[in-house]
C-alpha positions in Angstrom: 13.9 218.7 -63.5 11.0 219.0 -61.3 8.4 216.0 -61.6 5.8 218.2 -60.3 5.3 222.3 -59.6 2.9 224.0 -57.5 2.9 227.3 -58.3 2.0 230.7 -56.7 0.7 229.1 -53.5 0.8 229.8 -50.1 2.6 227.4 -47.8 2.1 226.0 -44.3 5.6 225.8 -42.5 6.1 223.4 -39.8 6.2 226.3 -37.3 3.0 227.6 -38.3 4.7 230.2 -40.6 2.8 230.9 -44.0 4.7 232.0 -46.9 3.0 233.6 -49.8 3.1 233.4 -53.1 5.6 230.3 -53.7 6.4 227.9 -56.2 7.4 224.2 -55.0 8.9 221.7 -56.5 8.5 218.0 -56.1 11.5 215.6 -57.5 11.8 211.8 -57.1 8.6 211.4 -54.3 10.1 214.8 -51.9 9.9 218.6 -52.0 12.8 219.7 -53.8 12.5 223.3 -53.6 10.5 226.0 -52.2 10.9 229.5 -53.2 9.2 233.1 -54.4 7.5 233.0 -57.3 8.8 236.1 -58.2 12.4 234.8 -57.9 11.6 232.3 -60.7 10.1 234.6 -62.8 13.0 237.3 -62.2 15.6 234.5 -63.3 13.4 233.2 -65.9 13.5 236.7 -67.6 17.4 237.0 -66.9 18.2 233.9 -68.3 16.2 234.5 -71.2 17.8 237.6 -71.9 20.9 236.2 -71.4 20.2 233.6 -74.0 19.2 236.1 -76.6 22.2 238.1 -76.2 24.5 235.2 -76.7 22.5 232.8 -78.7 22.6 230.0 -76.3 20.8 227.9 -74.1 20.9 229.1 -70.6 18.5 226.8 -67.8 19.3 225.7 -64.3 16.8 223.5 -62.0 14.5 226.5 -60.9 13.9 227.8 -64.6 13.5 224.2 -66.6 9.9 223.4 -67.1 8.7 220.5 -64.8 6.7 217.6 -65.9 3.3 218.8 -64.5 2.2 222.1 -63.1 -0.6 222.5 -60.3 -2.3 226.1 -60.3 -1.7 227.2 -56.6 -3.2 230.6 -56.9 -6.0 231.0 -53.9 -4.8 227.8 -52.4 -2.8 226.8 -49.3 -0.5 224.0 -49.3 0.1 222.2 -46.3 1.1 218.5 -45.0 -1.6 216.0 -45.7 -3.5 214.8 -42.9 -2.5 211.1 -41.0 -5.3 209.4 -39.5 -3.5 207.1 -36.8 -6.6 204.9 -35.8 -9.5 203.8 -38.5 -11.3 200.8 -38.9 -11.8 199.8 -42.8 -14.0 196.5 -41.6 -16.4 199.2 -40.4 -17.2 201.6 -42.9 -20.5 200.0 -43.6 -21.4 200.6 -40.4 -22.1 204.3 -40.5 -25.0 205.6 -39.1 -25.7 202.5 -37.0 -24.0 203.0 -33.6 -24.6 206.4 -32.5 -27.0 206.6 -29.3 -26.8 202.7 -29.0 -26.4 201.6 -25.3 -23.1 199.4 -24.5 -21.4 197.5 -25.1 -21.2 198.6 -29.0 -18.2 196.4 -29.4 -19.9 192.9 -28.9 -23.3 193.8 -29.3 -22.8 195.5 -33.1 -19.2 195.7 -34.1 -18.2 192.3 -33.5 -21.1 190.4 -35.1 -20.8 192.7 -38.0 -17.2 192.2 -38.7 -17.8 188.4 -38.2 -20.1 188.5 -41.5 -17.6 190.5 -43.8 -17.3 189.0 -47.1 -14.1 189.8 -49.7 -16.8 192.0 -51.6 -17.9 194.1 -48.7 -14.4 194.3 -47.5 -13.4 195.5 -51.2 -16.4 198.3 -51.2 -15.3 199.1 -47.4 -11.9 200.0 -48.5 -13.3 201.9 -51.6 -15.3 203.6 -49.6 -13.0 204.6 -47.0 -10.2 205.6 -49.6 -12.6 208.1 -51.2 -13.5 209.5 -48.3 -10.1 209.9 -46.9 -8.6 211.2 -49.9 -11.7 213.7 -50.6 -11.2 214.8 -46.9 -7.2 215.5 -47.3 -6.0 212.5 -45.2 -3.2 211.1 -47.2 -2.0 208.7 -44.5 -3.8 206.1 -42.2 -3.4 203.1 -39.9 -6.0 200.4 -40.1 -6.8 198.7 -36.8 -7.3 195.7 -38.3 -9.9 193.5 -39.2 -11.0 190.5 -41.8 -10.5 190.0 -45.4 -7.4 192.7 -45.2 -6.0 191.3 -48.4 -8.7 192.9 -50.6 -8.2 195.9 -48.2 -4.9 196.0 -49.4 -5.6 195.7 -53.3 -7.9 198.9 -52.8 -5.4 201.1 -51.0 -2.5 200.0 -53.4 -4.9 201.5 -56.0 -5.7 204.6 -54.3 -2.0 205.1 -53.5 -2.6 206.3 -50.1 0.1 205.8 -47.7 -1.2 203.2 -45.0 0.0 201.3 -42.3 -2.5 197.6 -42.0 -3.1 194.8 -39.6 -5.1 191.8 -39.1 -7.7 191.5 -36.2 -6.1 189.1 -33.7 -7.7 187.5 -31.0 -7.8 184.0 -29.6 -10.6 184.3 -27.0 -12.9 181.4 -26.9 -16.5 181.8 -27.9 -16.0 183.9 -30.9 -18.2 183.5 -34.0 -17.0 180.7 -35.7 -16.0 183.0 -38.8 -13.7 184.5 -37.1 -12.7 182.1 -34.3 -8.8 181.6 -34.3 -6.4 179.2 -32.0 -3.0 181.1 -30.7 -1.2 179.5 -33.5 -3.7 180.3 -36.3 -3.5 183.7 -35.4 -0.2 184.4 -35.1 0.4 182.3 -38.1 -2.4 184.7 -40.4 -0.9 187.7 -38.9 2.7 186.6 -40.4 1.0 185.9 -43.7 -0.2 189.3 -43.9 3.1 190.4 -43.5 4.5 188.6 -46.1 1.5 189.8 -48.2 2.3 193.6 -47.7 6.0 193.6 -47.2 7.3 194.9 -50.2 4.7 197.5 -50.7 6.2 201.0 -51.2 3.2 202.9 -49.5 1.5 200.2 -47.2 3.0 198.7 -44.2 2.2 195.5 -42.5 1.8 195.9 -38.7 0.8 193.3 -36.1 -2.3 193.9 -33.7 -4.0 192.9 -30.9 -7.2 193.6 -31.0 -8.7 193.8 -27.8 -6.1 192.8 -24.7 -9.2 190.9 -22.8 -9.9 188.8 -26.1 -6.1 187.7 -26.3 -4.4 185.0 -24.2 -0.9 185.8 -22.6 0.9 183.5 -24.9 -0.8 185.5 -27.8 0.3 188.4 -26.9 3.6 187.3 -26.3 4.0 185.7 -29.5 2.4 188.5 -31.5 5.1 190.7 -30.0 8.0 188.5 -30.5 7.0 188.4 -34.4 6.6 192.0 -34.7 10.3 192.4 -32.8 11.8 189.9 -35.2 10.5 192.0 -37.9 10.8 195.4 -36.8 7.2 196.2 -37.3 5.0 198.3 -35.7 2.4 196.6 -33.1 -0.5 198.2 -32.0 -4.0 197.9 -29.7 -6.7 199.3 -28.2 -5.5 200.4 -24.6 -7.5 201.9 -21.9 -10.4 202.7 -23.6 -13.2 201.8 -20.9 -13.2 201.6 -17.3 -13.8 197.7 -17.4 -11.0 197.1 -19.4 -8.9 198.7 -16.9 -10.9 196.9 -14.0 -10.5 193.3 -15.8 -6.5 193.7 -15.7 -6.6 195.0 -12.1 -8.5 192.1 -10.9 -6.5 189.5 -13.0 -3.2 190.8 -12.9 -3.3 193.2 -9.9 -1.6 195.7 -13.1 -3.2 198.2 -15.3 -3.2 197.5 -18.9 0.2 199.1 -20.1 1.7 198.0 -16.6 0.6 194.3 -17.9 2.0 194.7 -21.3 4.9 196.1 -19.7 5.6 192.9 -17.6 5.2 190.7 -20.8 8.1 193.1 -22.5 5.9 194.3 -25.1 6.3 198.0 -24.8 8.9 200.0 -27.4 9.5 202.6 -29.4 7.0 200.7 -32.3 4.2 200.2 -30.2 1.1 202.1 -30.8 -1.7 202.7 -28.1 -4.8 203.6 -29.5 -7.2 205.8 -27.3 -5.4 205.6 -24.2 -8.1 207.4 -22.4 -7.8 206.1 -18.7 -4.1 206.5 -17.7 -2.6 206.3 -14.3 0.8 208.4 -13.4 2.4 205.4 -13.3 1.5 204.5 -16.9 2.3 208.0 -18.2 5.9 207.2 -17.0 6.1 204.3 -19.0 4.8 205.3 -22.0 7.4 208.3 -21.7 10.4 205.7 -21.0 9.0 203.2 -23.7 8.7 206.0 -26.4 5.3 204.1 -26.7 3.1 206.2 -29.1 -0.6 207.0 -28.6 -3.7 208.0 -30.6 -6.6 209.7 -29.2 -10.0 209.2 -31.5 -11.9 212.5 -30.0 -15.5 212.1 -31.2 -15.4 208.4 -30.2 -13.7 208.9 -26.9 -16.0 211.2 -25.8 -18.4 208.5 -24.7 -15.9 207.1 -22.8 -13.7 209.8 -21.1 -11.2 212.7 -21.5 -7.3 211.8 -21.9 -4.9 213.7 -20.0 -3.1 215.0 -23.4 -1.7 217.9 -22.1 0.5 216.0 -19.6 1.3 213.5 -22.0 2.7 216.3 -24.4 4.7 217.5 -21.5 6.4 214.3 -21.0 7.4 214.4 -24.6 4.9 211.5 -25.7 4.2 211.6 -29.1 0.1 211.8 -29.6 -1.6 211.5 -33.2 -5.3 211.7 -33.8 -7.5 209.3 -35.1 -11.0 208.8 -36.5 -11.7 205.5 -35.2 -13.3 204.6 -38.3 -16.8 205.8 -40.3 -19.1 204.4 -37.5 -18.0 206.7 -35.3 -18.6 209.9 -37.1 -16.9 209.7 -40.6 -13.2 209.8 -41.4 -12.9 213.9 -41.2 -9.8 214.3 -39.2 -11.0 218.2 -39.6 -14.3 217.3 -37.4 -11.9 215.4 -35.3 -9.5 218.6 -34.4 -12.7 220.8 -34.0 -14.1 218.3 -31.3 -10.7 217.7 -29.5 -9.6 221.6 -29.3 -13.3 221.9 -27.7 -12.7 219.1 -25.2 -9.2 219.9 -23.9 -10.8 223.5 -23.0 -13.9 222.3 -21.5 -11.8 219.8 -19.3 -8.4 220.9 -19.1 -8.4 224.9 -20.5 -11.6 226.2 -18.1 -9.8 224.4 -14.9 -6.6 225.8 -15.1 -7.9 229.2 -16.6 -6.2 228.5 -19.9 -8.0 229.0 -23.1 -5.1 228.0 -25.0 -4.4 224.6 -23.4 -4.4 222.9 -26.7 -3.4 225.7 -29.4 -4.6 225.7 -32.9 -0.9 224.6 -34.1 0.0 221.9 -32.1 -3.4 220.2 -32.8 -2.4 220.6 -36.5 0.7 219.2 -35.7 -0.9 216.5 -34.0 -2.8 215.4 -37.1 0.2 215.8 -39.6 3.8 215.7 -38.2 3.2 213.8 -35.3 1.1 211.6 -37.0 3.5 210.5 -39.8 5.9 210.2 -37.0 3.7 207.7 -35.4 3.9 205.7 -38.7 7.6 206.2 -38.8 7.3 207.8 -42.2 9.3 210.9 -43.2 6.3 213.5 -43.8 3.9 215.4 -42.4 6.2 218.5 -42.9 6.3 221.0 -45.8 10.2 220.9 -46.1 13.0 220.4 -48.9 13.9 216.6 -48.7 10.8 215.6 -47.0 8.4 213.2 -48.5 5.9 214.6 -50.6 2.4 214.1 -48.8 0.5 217.5 -49.2 -3.0 218.6 -49.6 -4.2 222.2 -50.8 -7.2 223.9 -49.2 -9.4 226.3 -51.3 -9.1 229.7 -49.1 -11.0 231.9 -51.4 -14.4 231.0 -49.6 -16.5 233.2 -47.4 -16.4 230.8 -44.3 -12.5 231.4 -44.5 -11.4 234.5 -46.2 -10.4 237.1 -44.9 -8.5 235.6 -41.7 -6.5 237.5 -39.2 -4.9 234.0 -38.3 -5.1 231.5 -41.1 -3.8 228.8 -38.7 -6.7 229.7 -36.0 -9.0 229.7 -39.0 -7.7 226.1 -40.6 -8.6 224.5 -37.2 -11.7 226.3 -36.8 -13.6 226.6 -40.1 -11.8 224.2 -42.7 -13.9 221.1 -43.3 -13.0 218.2 -45.8 -15.2 219.6 -48.6 -12.5 223.0 -48.6 -9.6 220.1 -49.9 -8.9 220.8 -53.5 -5.9 219.0 -54.1 -4.2 215.8 -52.4 -0.6 213.9 -53.1 1.5 211.2 -51.7 5.0 210.8 -53.0 4.3 213.4 -55.2 1.4 211.6 -57.2 -1.8 213.5 -57.5 -4.7 211.4 -56.0 -6.9 214.3 -56.4 -6.8 217.3 -58.2 -9.6 220.2 -58.0 -11.7 217.9 -56.1 -11.6 215.0 -58.9 -10.0 211.6 -57.6 -7.7 210.3 -60.2 -7.0 207.1 -58.9 -10.2 205.5 -58.3 -13.8 205.1 -60.2 -15.7 207.3 -57.8 -19.2 206.9 -59.7 -19.0 203.0 -59.8 -17.9 202.8 -56.3 -21.2 205.2 -55.0 -23.4 203.4 -57.6 -21.9 199.8 -55.7 -22.5 201.6 -52.1 -25.8 202.4 -53.3 -26.9 198.7 -54.2 -25.5 197.4 -50.7 -27.6 200.7 -48.9 -30.6 199.0 -50.4 -30.3 195.7 -48.9 -30.1 196.9 -45.7 
C-alpha cells in the first residue's frame, strides 16, 4: 500500500515529456508507481464489480487506499530543486551587499560571519529553510560557516535534504572569534563530520572556504580526511581574477592546477563558481570528474562561465544561489538570469538562440544538482527518491501555454510552488509549511531587524 498518492496530476519526466492526469504513488520514500488516473478508476470499478459478483474482497497495489492523498488537479508534479551553493551564515545579510564596492568578502561578509552567535545562526537556518521550502528547493549544499551544529538542528527539523560543512581556514590575521590553527581547523571539521554522519537526510562534507586563506598543509589534511571518510569536499574556485593571479604568482599554477598538483581533485570535489577557467583546467575537471556549481546572479558581477563548453565535455554542472545576501534563495530567479546571460554571452556570438535550452537548465537545477550531491533524486521515476514539488498551473501568467517546459523557466516564480516533499514526507502543503513554525520565525526575524 502506498504511503502517499498524488492524484490527477501532470508529471514532468526527465526527458521533458509532460504526462497529464496521472496518479503517482510514493512508498517507503521512493516513487513506486506512475499511471494514468483513468486506469486506476477503471481498475477500481472492475474490481468492485467482481467483488460484488463473487462476494469477496478484491484488491491490488493500485487499488488500495493510500495512507495519504494529495490532490494534483491543476498542478504539475516535478522534481524538487537543488541549490548547490548557498550560505546559511549570510541569511541575515540580505539587502546589505548589493551595489557595495569590492572586496565584499573582506569588508562585509567575513566581519559579519565572525560575529555570528548560536542564536543568530539558528534564526538564519530557520529563515533559510523557510525560504527554500516555499520556493521549491528540496536539497541544498551549504558552503560552510560557524555554529553550524545549530544550523543542523534546524535543518533536521525542516525535513530538507542537505550537505553541510564548516568554514575551514587557517590564515593568520582572521578575527579572533574564527581564527584557528591548521590542527584546530581539521579537528573541528572532523568533529562536525561525526555530529552529522548518521543523519538520514543531512550529509557532512569538508570545505576549503577560500584557497587564498588556506595553507597547503590545511588543504592536504582536509583532502586526506575527506578521502578517508569518502566525504564530499567543496571550495570556492576561480571566482575572481585576483584569486587566479595569486596562484599564478605564488605557484605558477592556476587554482585547479594547484589543487591537482596536491592530489585533491576527484569525483567528490565540488568547485563552486568556477567562472575563470583555462582550457587545461576544463580538461582537469573532465578527467577528474569534478563537479561544478554556477551562481548566476552572484557570478554576473565577476564574470560569465563557459558553461556550454563544460557541458560538451560531460562535466556535471549544478546551479546555486550563493545565499540570501546575493539576491535570495530562489533558483527560479537564478534559472532566468542564467538563460539570459548564456544567450547574451555565448548564444549571440554563435548565432544560436538555444545555446542553453530550458530543458537543459531545468535539468541542471534538478537532476544534475542531485547528482552533484550524490543523491539518487532529481527525477520523477519509479524507484527514485521522492523529493518533489508541485506547481500551480492555473494562473494567468502560466496558463495557457504552448510549451510548458519553456513556461516553467520563463514565468514560474517561487510563489507558484504549492507543495514540497522530501523522501515522500510533505514539508509544505498548499503553501502551508508543515515542519516549521513560520509565524514564530518571522516574528523573531522582525525583532532582529529592529536591532539593525
